DOFIMI-39277 format. One record per residue (C-alpha): residue in three letters; y, z, x. Coordinates in pm, whole numbers, plus 50000, padded with zeros to 5 digits. Each point is the difference from the previous one (the first is absolute). Layout:
<atoms>
{"Ala"; {Y; Z; X}}
...
</atoms>
This chain:
<atoms>
{"Met"; {36273; 80470; 09153}}
{"Ala"; {49827; 50338; 50047}}
{"Ala"; {50217; 50294; 50098}}
{"Thr"; {49945; 50123; 50354}}
{"Thr"; {50211; 50316; 49995}}
{"His"; {49695; 50223; 49999}}
{"Thr"; {49814; 49828; 50280}}
{"Val"; {49949; 50254; 50281}}
{"Thr"; {50053; 49869; 50352}}
{"Asn"; {50060; 50150; 50342}}
{"Gln"; {49838; 50332; 49913}}
{"Pro"; {49727; 50142; 50226}}
{"Pro"; {49655; 50074; 49857}}
{"Pro"; {49919; 50369; 49965}}
{"Leu"; {49856; 50170; 50306}}
{"Val"; {49668; 50080; 49836}}
{"Gly"; {49631; 49934; 50053}}
{"Tyr"; {49997; 50074; 50372}}
{"Asp"; {49840; 50251; 50236}}
{"Val"; {50270; 50253; 50093}}
{"Phe"; {49795; 50118; 50299}}
{"Thr"; {49886; 49680; 50169}}
{"Ser"; {50338; 49832; 49945}}
{"Asp"; {50167; 50282; 50199}}
{"Arg"; {49953; 49909; 50366}}
{"Val"; {50161; 50317; 50127}}
{"Leu"; {49773; 50226; 49796}}
{"Thr"; {49679; 49809; 50072}}
{"Glu"; {50077; 50010; 50372}}
{"Ala"; {50062; 50375; 49982}}
{"Val"; {49666; 50061; 49831}}
{"Glu"; {49821; 49788; 50262}}
{"Arg"; {50183; 50183; 50277}}
{"His"; {49934; 50355; 49885}}
{"Leu"; {49648; 49984; 49854}}
{"Pro"; {49687; 49992; 50217}}
{"Pro"; {49815; 49665; 49982}}
{"Glu"; {49703; 50142; 49811}}
{"Leu"; {50223; 50094; 49706}}
{"Leu"; {50207; 49682; 49981}}
{"Asp"; {49787; 49777; 49779}}
{"Glu"; {49954; 50262; 49730}}
{"Ala"; {50368; 50098; 50016}}
{"Arg"; {50117; 49641; 49975}}
{"Gln"; {49782; 49940; 49695}}
{"Glu"; {50122; 50314; 49824}}
{"Leu"; {50366; 49935; 50081}}
{"Ser"; {49977; 49634; 49902}}
{"Ala"; {49850; 50096; 49665}}
{"Leu"; {50280; 50251; 49949}}
{"Gly"; {50256; 49745; 50115}}
{"Thr"; {49870; 49742; 49754}}
{"Ser"; {50031; 50258; 49721}}
{"Ala"; {50352; 50096; 50111}}
{"Gly"; {50112; 49637; 49996}}
{"Ser"; {49847; 49924; 49662}}
{"Ala"; {50189; 49937; 49679}}
{"Gln"; {49812; 50292; 49845}}
{"Ala"; {50121; 50255; 50256}}
{"Gln"; {50354; 49867; 49978}}
{"Ser"; {49983; 50042; 49624}}
{"Trp"; {49872; 50356; 50038}}
{"Gly"; {50292; 50082; 50227}}
{"Ala"; {50255; 49863; 49757}}
{"Leu"; {49844; 50172; 49699}}
{"Ala"; {49971; 50337; 50172}}
{"Asn"; {50372; 49993; 50075}}
{"Glu"; {50110; 49857; 49666}}
{"Asn"; {49802; 50275; 49823}}
{"Pro"; {50073; 50320; 50195}}
{"Pro"; {49802; 50321; 49943}}
{"Lys"; {50077; 50218; 49699}}
{"Leu"; {49986; 50378; 49983}}
{"Arg"; {49820; 50174; 49713}}
{"Thr"; {50064; 50372; 50019}}
{"His"; {49821; 50084; 49671}}
{"Asp"; {49734; 49852; 49778}}
{"Arg"; {50051; 49925; 49631}}
{"Tyr"; {49908; 50357; 49907}}
{"Gly"; {50249; 50165; 50234}}
{"Asn"; {49759; 50091; 50278}}
{"Arg"; {50142; 49974; 50350}}
{"Ile"; {49811; 49726; 50188}}
{"Asp"; {50239; 49878; 50275}}
{"Glu"; {49855; 49653; 50034}}
{"Val"; {50146; 49675; 50126}}
{"Asp"; {49897; 49668; 49849}}
{"Phe"; {49987; 49698; 50230}}
{"His"; {49977; 49633; 49910}}
{"Pro"; {49648; 49857; 50055}}
{"Ala"; {50142; 49788; 50283}}
{"Trp"; {50069; 50319; 50198}}
{"His"; {49636; 50100; 49975}}
{"Arg"; {49885; 49653; 50104}}
{"Leu"; {50223; 50014; 50310}}
{"Leu"; {49908; 50354; 50095}}
{"Gly"; {49632; 49946; 49929}}
{"His"; {49989; 49690; 50218}}
{"Ala"; {50173; 50189; 50282}}
{"Val"; {49745; 50283; 49990}}
{"Thr"; {49692; 49778; 49972}}
{"Ser"; {50132; 49790; 50288}}
{"Gly"; {49994; 50303; 50230}}
{"Leu"; {50370; 50083; 50021}}
{"Thr"; {49914; 50370; 49974}}
{"Ala"; {49684; 49981; 50213}}
{"Ala"; {50139; 49976; 50354}}
{"Trp"; {49859; 50336; 50111}}
{"Ser"; {49642; 49902; 49916}}
{"Thr"; {50006; 49639; 50128}}
{"Pro"; {49953; 49877; 50360}}
{"Gly"; {50331; 49860; 50119}}
{"Gly"; {50121; 50130; 49669}}
{"His"; {50367; 50053; 50075}}
{"Val"; {50065; 49647; 50125}}
{"Arg"; {49798; 49849; 49716}}
{"Arg"; {50163; 50222; 49742}}
{"Ala"; {50353; 49943; 50140}}
{"Ala"; {49952; 49624; 49985}}
{"Gly"; {49868; 50027; 49646}}
{"Phe"; {50287; 50226; 49896}}
{"Leu"; {50247; 49748; 50142}}
{"Val"; {49828; 49716; 49816}}
{"Trp"; {49952; 50165; 49661}}
{"Thr"; {50347; 50158; 49992}}
{"Gln"; {50138; 49647; 49985}}
{"Ala"; {49849; 49970; 49652}}
{"Glu"; {50180; 50315; 49881}}
{"Ala"; {50140; 50294; 50192}}
{"Gly"; {50025; 50286; 49749}}
{"His"; {49630; 50080; 49974}}
{"Gly"; {49991; 50039; 50376}}
{"Cys"; {50135; 50354; 49955}}
{"Pro"; {49678; 50162; 49871}}
{"Val"; {49800; 49779; 50236}}
{"Ser"; {50201; 50132; 50294}}
{"Met"; {49988; 50365; 49897}}
{"Thr"; {49627; 49989; 49931}}
{"His"; {49940; 49847; 50344}}
{"Ala"; {50231; 50251; 50170}}
{"Ala"; {49857; 50312; 49834}}
{"Val"; {49685; 49987; 50212}}
{"Pro"; {50141; 50129; 50333}}
{"Ala"; {50181; 50286; 49824}}
{"Leu"; {49687; 50111; 49817}}
{"Arg"; {49801; 49995; 50324}}
{"Val"; {50185; 50319; 50097}}
{"Asp"; {49757; 50167; 49756}}
{"Pro"; {49645; 49868; 50065}}
{"Glu"; {49875; 50129; 49665}}
{"Leu"; {50270; 49817; 49806}}
{"Ala"; {49954; 49687; 50211}}
{"Ala"; {49626; 49997; 49929}}
{"Glu"; {50070; 50026; 49628}}
{"Trp"; {50281; 49748; 49969}}
{"Glu"; {49983; 49748; 50286}}
{"Pro"; {49698; 49804; 49870}}
{"Lys"; {50181; 49950; 49669}}
{"Leu"; {50333; 49915; 50163}}
{"Thr"; {49841; 49730; 50215}}
{"Ala"; {49763; 49862; 49736}}
{"Arg"; {50054; 49637; 49901}}
{"Val"; {49983; 50098; 49635}}
{"Tyr"; {50299; 50002; 49767}}
{"Asp"; {49954; 50266; 49736}}
{"Gly"; {50361; 50079; 49925}}
{"Glu"; {50072; 49902; 49641}}
{"Asp"; {49937; 50343; 49847}}
{"Leu"; {50024; 50370; 50087}}
{"Arg"; {49665; 50167; 50067}}
{"Pro"; {49875; 50261; 50248}}
{"Ala"; {49972; 49851; 50346}}
{"Ala"; {49633; 50108; 50011}}
{"Glu"; {49929; 49742; 49728}}
{"Lys"; {50159; 49715; 50196}}
{"Thr"; {49871; 49788; 50285}}
{"Gly"; {50346; 49902; 50117}}
{"Val"; {50327; 50194; 49978}}
{"Leu"; {50370; 49946; 50068}}
{"Phe"; {50247; 50241; 50157}}
{"Gly"; {50372; 50061; 49975}}
{"Met"; {50244; 50221; 50185}}
{"Gly"; {50277; 50242; 49901}}
{"Met"; {50228; 50128; 50274}}
{"Thr"; {50364; 49950; 49908}}
{"Glu"; {50202; 50217; 49765}}
{"Lys"; {50341; 49949; 49848}}
{"Gln"; {50175; 50254; 50221}}
{"Gly"; {49846; 49884; 50328}}
{"Gly"; {49888; 49637; 50009}}
{"Ser"; {49871; 49933; 50350}}
{"Asp"; {50074; 50362; 50097}}
{"Val"; {49663; 50116; 49870}}
{"Arg"; {50039; 50345; 50155}}
{"Ala"; {50261; 50062; 49729}}
{"Asn"; {49727; 49967; 49735}}
{"Thr"; {49995; 50274; 49737}}
{"Thr"; {49666; 49928; 49830}}
{"Ala"; {49810; 50328; 50027}}
{"Ala"; {49628; 50044; 50069}}
{"Lys"; {49836; 50325; 49892}}
{"Pro"; {49653; 50071; 50142}}
{"Leu"; {49724; 50071; 49749}}
{"Asp"; {49734; 50106; 50249}}
{"Ala"; {49903; 49984; 50365}}
{"Ala"; {49814; 49672; 49953}}
{"Gly"; {50310; 49783; 50007}}
{"Glu"; {50075; 49974; 49628}}
{"Tyr"; {50363; 50028; 49887}}
{"Val"; {50223; 49937; 49701}}
{"Leu"; {50321; 49801; 50047}}
{"Thr"; {50333; 50027; 49823}}
{"Gly"; {50279; 49752; 50067}}
{"His"; {50148; 49656; 49948}}
{"Lys"; {49945; 49689; 50211}}
{"Trp"; {50280; 49743; 49998}}
{"Phe"; {49783; 49706; 50105}}
{"Cys"; {49629; 49970; 49930}}
{"Ser"; {49869; 49646; 49991}}
{"Ala"; {49688; 49875; 49825}}
{"Pro"; {49972; 50303; 49767}}
{"Met"; {49672; 49877; 49849}}
{"Ser"; {49820; 50052; 50330}}
{"Asp"; {49702; 50232; 50027}}
{"Gly"; {50151; 50233; 50256}}
{"Phe"; {50324; 50074; 50182}}
{"Leu"; {50096; 50152; 50330}}
{"Val"; {50308; 50217; 49948}}
{"Leu"; {50209; 50246; 50198}}
{"Ala"; {50083; 50347; 49868}}
{"Gln"; {50117; 50336; 50133}}
{"Ala"; {49706; 50238; 50043}}
{"Pro"; {50039; 50359; 50122}}
{"Gly"; {49947; 49871; 50355}}
{"Gly"; {50252; 49717; 49972}}
{"Leu"; {50001; 49632; 49906}}
{"Thr"; {49643; 49893; 49937}}
{"Cys"; {49809; 49688; 49894}}
{"Phe"; {49795; 50005; 49680}}
{"Leu"; {49762; 49771; 49814}}
{"Val"; {50083; 49981; 49629}}
{"Pro"; {49728; 49833; 49788}}
{"Arg"; {50122; 49824; 49687}}
{"Val"; {49694; 50117; 49803}}
{"Leu"; {49811; 50323; 50069}}
{"Glu"; {49626; 50021; 50053}}
{"Asp"; {49935; 50117; 49643}}
{"Gly"; {50175; 49692; 49861}}
{"Thr"; {50325; 50171; 49897}}
{"Arg"; {50330; 49851; 50110}}
{"Asn"; {50177; 50178; 50282}}
{"Val"; {50361; 50095; 49922}}
{"Phe"; {50181; 49688; 50112}}
{"Arg"; {50304; 49948; 49779}}
{"Ile"; {50163; 49663; 50048}}
{"Gln"; {50367; 50054; 49923}}
{"Arg"; {50105; 49636; 50024}}
{"Leu"; {49939; 49671; 50179}}
{"Lys"; {50266; 49878; 50240}}
{"Asp"; {50194; 49688; 49900}}
{"Lys"; {50000; 49827; 50339}}
{"Leu"; {50177; 49704; 50157}}
{"Gly"; {49668; 49835; 50083}}
{"Asn"; {49634; 50101; 50024}}
{"Arg"; {50005; 49997; 49622}}
{"Ser"; {49626; 49957; 49951}}
{"Asn"; {49940; 50337; 50165}}
{"Ala"; {50057; 50332; 49821}}
{"Ser"; {50217; 50236; 50206}}
{"Ser"; {50033; 50329; 49818}}
{"Glu"; {50144; 50348; 49996}}
{"Val"; {49730; 50259; 49942}}
{"Glu"; {50001; 50368; 49920}}
{"Phe"; {49738; 50249; 50114}}
{"Asp"; {49966; 50315; 49789}}
{"Gly"; {49688; 50196; 50087}}
{"Thr"; {49847; 49685; 50147}}
{"Trp"; {49669; 50054; 50179}}
{"Ala"; {49991; 49886; 50363}}
{"Arg"; {49780; 50025; 50306}}
{"Arg"; {50156; 50077; 50338}}
{"Val"; {49964; 49730; 50269}}
{"Gly"; {50030; 50146; 50347}}
{"Glu"; {50160; 50328; 50090}}
{"Glu"; {50290; 50167; 49825}}
{"Gly"; {50332; 49919; 50161}}
{"Arg"; {49871; 49677; 50158}}
{"Gly"; {50064; 49768; 49708}}
{"Val"; {50212; 49748; 50186}}
{"Arg"; {49755; 49979; 50290}}
{"Thr"; {49712; 49957; 49752}}
{"Ile"; {50160; 49722; 49800}}
{"Ile"; {50169; 49822; 50292}}
{"Glu"; {49698; 49776; 50064}}
{"Met"; {50022; 49881; 49641}}
{"Val"; {50371; 49936; 50044}}
{"Ala"; {49941; 49804; 50322}}
{"Ala"; {49743; 49777; 49830}}
{"Thr"; {50227; 49931; 49705}}
{"Arg"; {50286; 49923; 50240}}
{"Leu"; {49787; 49732; 50162}}
{"Asp"; {49936; 49863; 49652}}
{"Cys"; {50376; 49985; 49946}}
{"Ala"; {50024; 49775; 50305}}
{"Leu"; {49703; 49793; 49880}}
{"Gly"; {50149; 49974; 49652}}
{"Ser"; {50333; 49881; 50136}}
{"Ala"; {49824; 49751; 50225}}
{"Ala"; {49819; 49870; 49691}}
{"Leu"; {50324; 49962; 49804}}
{"Met"; {50159; 49817; 50291}}
{"Arg"; {49700; 49773; 50039}}
{"Gln"; {49995; 49906; 49633}}
{"Ala"; {50378; 49942; 49995}}
{"Val"; {49984; 49779; 50309}}
{"Ala"; {49699; 49809; 49865}}
{"Gln"; {50189; 49931; 49678}}
{"Ala"; {50313; 49889; 50187}}
{"Val"; {49813; 49764; 50232}}
{"His"; {49797; 49861; 49711}}
{"His"; {50309; 49935; 49787}}
{"Thr"; {50196; 49827; 50275}}
{"Ala"; {49699; 49786; 50096}}
{"Tyr"; {50018; 49833; 49657}}
{"Arg"; {50366; 50025; 49902}}
{"Ser"; {50231; 49712; 50098}}
{"Ala"; {50377; 50016; 50039}}
{"Phe"; {50264; 49793; 50177}}
{"Gly"; {49759; 49724; 50088}}
{"Gly"; {49692; 50186; 50119}}
{"Leu"; {49768; 50296; 49968}}
{"Leu"; {50168; 50336; 50044}}
{"Ile"; {49741; 50111; 50254}}
{"Asp"; {50109; 49716; 50231}}
{"Lys"; {50369; 50092; 49991}}
{"Pro"; {50100; 50164; 50330}}
{"Leu"; {50185; 50290; 49843}}
{"Met"; {49730; 50079; 49746}}
{"Arg"; {49741; 49974; 50274}}
{"Asn"; {50194; 50260; 50198}}
{"Val"; {49999; 50238; 49702}}
{"Leu"; {49629; 49953; 49936}}
{"Ala"; {49913; 50049; 50367}}
{"Asp"; {50203; 50320; 50016}}
{"Leu"; {49822; 50130; 49690}}
{"Ala"; {49665; 49905; 50148}}
{"Leu"; {50074; 50195; 50317}}
{"Glu"; {50067; 50318; 49804}}
{"Ser"; {49683; 49952; 49798}}
{"Glu"; {49783; 49934; 50303}}
{"Ala"; {50140; 50296; 50193}}
{"Ala"; {49943; 50232; 49704}}
{"Thr"; {49641; 49888; 49943}}
{"Thr"; {49910; 50011; 50369}}
{"Leu"; {50135; 50353; 50040}}
{"Ala"; {49838; 50137; 49685}}
{"Met"; {49660; 49858; 50093}}
{"Arg"; {50026; 50145; 50352}}
{"Leu"; {50047; 50343; 49844}}
{"Ala"; {49697; 49948; 49777}}
{"Ala"; {49797; 49919; 50310}}
{"Ala"; {50117; 50327; 50157}}
{"Tyr"; {49868; 50186; 49695}}
{"Asp"; {49662; 49836; 50052}}
{"Ala"; {50000; 50108; 50364}}
{"Val"; {50074; 50359; 49900}}
{"Glu"; {49742; 49999; 49720}}
{"Ser"; {49717; 49834; 50194}}
{"His"; {50059; 50120; 50357}}
{"Gly"; {50225; 50304; 49964}}
{"Ser"; {50259; 49833; 50224}}
{"Glu"; {50267; 50258; 50081}}
{"Glu"; {50222; 49735; 50156}}
{"Glu"; {50000; 49796; 49680}}
{"Arg"; {50060; 50317; 49798}}
{"Ala"; {50304; 50074; 50216}}
{"Phe"; {50119; 49641; 49963}}
{"Leu"; {49978; 50025; 49621}}
{"Arg"; {50202; 50320; 49997}}
{"Leu"; {50305; 49811; 50125}}
{"Ala"; {49926; 49645; 49891}}
{"Val"; {49935; 50072; 49631}}
{"Pro"; {50343; 50150; 49916}}
{"Thr"; {50164; 49740; 50224}}
{"Ala"; {49827; 49714; 49818}}
{"Lys"; {50052; 50159; 49660}}
{"Tyr"; {50373; 50031; 50070}}
{"Trp"; {50059; 49647; 50126}}
{"Val"; {49755; 49780; 49809}}
{"Thr"; {50098; 50148; 49665}}
{"Lys"; {50369; 49969; 50087}}
{"Arg"; {49961; 49629; 50075}}
{"Cys"; {49822; 49927; 49674}}
{"Thr"; {50300; 49983; 49767}}
{"Pro"; {50216; 49756; 50203}}
{"Val"; {49696; 49780; 50060}}
{"Val"; {49905; 49985; 49631}}
{"Ala"; {50363; 49945; 49894}}
{"Glu"; {50041; 49710; 50245}}
{"Ala"; {49668; 49849; 49895}}
{"Leu"; {50110; 50020; 49637}}
{"Glu"; {50317; 49811; 50090}}
{"Cys"; {49790; 49719; 50148}}
{"Leu"; {49893; 49928; 49642}}
{"Gly"; {50363; 49994; 49887}}
{"Gly"; {50056; 50078; 49634}}
{"Asn"; {49629; 49952; 49934}}
{"Gly"; {49932; 50307; 50213}}
{"Tyr"; {50231; 50215; 49787}}
{"Val"; {49798; 49928; 49689}}
{"Glu"; {49723; 50245; 49907}}
{"Glu"; {49740; 49726; 49955}}
{"Ser"; {50012; 49926; 50373}}
{"Gly"; {49865; 50346; 50083}}
{"Met"; {50267; 50046; 50266}}
{"Pro"; {50209; 50258; 49806}}
{"Arg"; {49693; 50224; 49975}}
{"Leu"; {49952; 49976; 50376}}
{"Leu"; {50368; 50082; 50053}}
{"Arg"; {49990; 50304; 49772}}
{"Glu"; {49693; 50122; 50182}}
{"Ser"; {50141; 49941; 50349}}
{"Pro"; {50202; 50325; 50051}}
{"Leu"; {49721; 50224; 49878}}
{"Asn"; {49791; 50047; 50313}}
{"Ser"; {50306; 50102; 50200}}
{"Ile"; {50058; 50287; 49755}}
{"Trp"; {49649; 50122; 49918}}
{"Glu"; {49813; 50227; 50242}}
{"Gly"; {50326; 50092; 50172}}
{"Ser"; {50315; 49788; 50004}}
{"Gly"; {50154; 49847; 50310}}
{"Asn"; {50165; 50314; 50132}}
{"Val"; {49681; 50200; 49953}}
{"Gln"; {49806; 49744; 50206}}
{"Ala"; {50262; 49992; 50274}}
{"Leu"; {50003; 50379; 50023}}
{"Asp"; {49621; 50005; 50007}}
{"Val"; {50009; 49768; 50300}}
{"Leu"; {50239; 50239; 50175}}
{"Arg"; {49769; 50290; 49917}}
{"Ala"; {49705; 49819; 50155}}
{"Leu"; {50202; 49911; 50309}}
{"Gln"; {50108; 50360; 50050}}
{"Arg"; {49670; 50174; 49924}}
{"Glu"; {49727; 49755; 50094}}
{"Pro"; {50061; 49833; 50337}}
{"Gln"; {49657; 49836; 49984}}
{"Ala"; {50124; 49795; 49704}}
{"Leu"; {50281; 49850; 50206}}
{"Asn"; {49761; 49931; 50287}}
{"Ala"; {49766; 49814; 49765}}
{"Phe"; {50289; 49804; 49849}}
{"Leu"; {50137; 49898; 50340}}
{"Lys"; {49655; 49900; 50118}}
{"Glu"; {49965; 49774; 49695}}
{"Val"; {50333; 49822; 50044}}
{"Gly"; {49939; 49986; 50375}}
{"Glu"; {49695; 49778; 49944}}
{"Ala"; {50245; 49709; 49979}}
{"Arg"; {50228; 50104; 50287}}
{"Gly"; {50101; 49708; 50217}}
{"Ala"; {49916; 49735; 49740}}
{"Asp"; {50355; 49967; 49858}}
{"His"; {50321; 50111; 50172}}
{"Arg"; {50167; 50084; 49669}}
{"Leu"; {49716; 50231; 49904}}
{"Asp"; {50013; 50165; 50343}}
{"Ala"; {50374; 50059; 49960}}
{"Ala"; {49952; 50142; 49652}}
{"Ile"; {49735; 50244; 50125}}
{"Lys"; {50247; 50120; 50267}}
{"Asp"; {50263; 50047; 49729}}
{"Val"; {49761; 50216; 49797}}
{"Leu"; {49920; 50212; 50303}}
{"Ala"; {50372; 50045; 50063}}
{"Glu"; {50050; 50111; 49639}}
{"Leu"; {49719; 50250; 50037}}
{"Ser"; {50146; 50144; 50319}}
{"Asp"; {50327; 50090; 49826}}
{"Leu"; {49937; 50268; 49738}}
{"Asp"; {50369; 50062; 49927}}
{"Gly"; {50059; 49930; 49630}}
{"Ile"; {49646; 49871; 49967}}
{"Glu"; {49971; 50082; 49628}}
{"Ala"; {50302; 49788; 49909}}
{"Arg"; {49856; 49717; 50211}}
{"Ala"; {49649; 50033; 49860}}
{"Arg"; {50006; 49689; 49783}}
{"Arg"; {50122; 49785; 50286}}
{"Leu"; {49733; 50139; 50230}}
{"Val"; {49715; 49952; 49752}}
{"Glu"; {50114; 49645; 49922}}
{"Arg"; {49992; 49911; 50367}}
{"Met"; {49660; 50163; 50042}}
{"Ala"; {49862; 49800; 49707}}
{"Leu"; {50140; 49673; 50131}}
{"Val"; {49865; 50064; 50349}}
{"Leu"; {49657; 50078; 49855}}
{"Gln"; {50003; 49688; 49783}}
{"Gly"; {50122; 49793; 50294}}
{"Ser"; {49721; 50128; 50222}}
{"Leu"; {49736; 49918; 49741}}
{"Leu"; {50135; 49650; 49936}}
{"Val"; {50032; 49920; 50371}}
{"Arg"; {49632; 50087; 50041}}
{"Trp"; {49856; 49851; 49682}}
{"Ala"; {50232; 49751; 49826}}
{"Pro"; {50052; 49635; 50096}}
{"Pro"; {50255; 49971; 50284}}
{"Gly"; {50257; 49839; 49771}}
{"Val"; {49987; 50294; 49759}}
{"Ala"; {50025; 50260; 50277}}
{"Asp"; {50286; 49811; 50165}}
{"Ala"; {50195; 49979; 49674}}
{"Phe"; {49945; 50369; 49923}}
{"Cys"; {50095; 50124; 50346}}
{"Gly"; {50300; 49770; 50024}}
{"Ser"; {50139; 50105; 49664}}
{"Arg"; {49892; 50361; 49940}}
{"Leu"; {49998; 50119; 50361}}
{"Gly"; {50224; 49752; 50183}}
{"Arg"; {50264; 50018; 49726}}
{"Asp"; {50036; 49619; 49972}}
{"Trp"; {50021; 50047; 49626}}
{"Gly"; {50252; 50042; 49722}}
{"Thr"; {50033; 50277; 49744}}
{"Ala"; {49826; 49801; 49724}}
{"Leu"; {49658; 49838; 49990}}
{"Gly"; {50006; 49631; 50086}}
{"Thr"; {50200; 50037; 50322}}
{"Leu"; {49732; 49930; 50259}}
{"Pro"; {50086; 49785; 50304}}
{"His"; {49973; 49636; 49893}}
{"Thr"; {49817; 49903; 50317}}
{"Leu"; {49682; 50179; 49891}}
{"Asp"; {49703; 49818; 49848}}
{"Leu"; {50080; 50129; 49652}}
{"Gly"; {49778; 49750; 49823}}
{"Ala"; {49686; 50137; 50165}}
{"Ile"; {50093; 50356; 49899}}
{"Val"; {50051; 49893; 49640}}
{"Glu"; {49677; 49803; 49985}}
{"Arg"; {49809; 50301; 50131}}
{"Ala"; {50133; 50202; 49703}}
{"Arg"; {49907; 49744; 49737}}
{"Ala"; {49736; 50091; 49744}}
{"Val"; {49794; 49685; 49955}}
{"Val"; {49862; 49964; 49647}}
</atoms>
């Protein structure tokens, strides 16, 4: 009799060979909602093509290989010459190249570009998250460079080109497409960038300087250019540092080491030293933070998008696994308690995606129509969303991993990589406290931002009594400024939940909005995921989150 010990049963098929975009009802609805009709067909085709690539076995292999073979630093060549280069696995270049050619750095030159690009970023990040760092910084460099029209004219066409030309170091003038990085933080200051000690010495009156200093975090060090902060005679100032000078010589850009990180291992995060490094001033001396803040805001939105992508992929994997895995006499997905967990996860994912895409639509309104109201809304909503969405990512991914049981704890499942990645977006571009304090700063200095925020959440007033009560609670919090800094996290959390609730009440199916408002705003909820009221239609929520192969 043949041995049957190696016969595999009761294991789900891999979630592969599917369209990540069209199988995501929440995302497809957001794109249809926020794009004008004349752009929809083209956008759907582009996003479906990207989604098919993201769900392919090839892209999944690229993601695994890029993380199993992290970048390596080569400070010198075989002859002892200083070269400061980082070698990446070919899979990294395939991922990054596909992102660029798919328009994930081209939002500023594309009609409806921010919604289309945000949806694409959310889709493609599910294949692999680490390469999203240079994609994000390249995209976000554009508004900072626009402070200097001459620099913008020189660099913006290359930053927004759908051409990946990033595998070697050459003068930017010889390239059709370029990538950008950013260097703000230093070891003594972290988020307190005004404590920076990197010095900028002017060479002439035309805006040329030399920099001397050490940056503690500089990601994607093989990029073509970097926006950095340094102390000029007139105060903290923003500078553009090209990796290679116009004559083909390497700028002084000494990579001291690569960071050994918890996650995001495909991406090279480095410490760099400037020592007589040539730079061009961007904006006025002493206005470095104001100049670079638009770049920071754009990357903060990408943090929310990236976390929404991680949540979406984790939830898709959990629902897929439980739809095929049987235990205790039936499929896991049909078990009431598992269904409660999956529905709770799906609510977090839907709320995150809906909020992030609403912010992308606001960027389009500012870019295309110059909407000051949407600009004011973004000023408050971006740090609020960045704080809350990125904070929710880790518990969501951890709970989704547990839905796979021991299988989810094994590297081959892909879930451990998602879990290691999940805290990152809450830390990068300003950790939780920085975001909460930024919200307070906007509330205190820019009353138009609060007016725009309240108008947005007020669009759903009267539709759900729990949302109405939560809005009143937020207003009460705002009216009491005593000890406001110590209460900042609580305030920003409530603001984020009210904003998500308002969006879901207006745009999500009634069952989803009811479940969100009842749990997150009405407090009919436990302290762990999977504690929704059992009277809800949890099956419909779970089915909405399922990625159909």
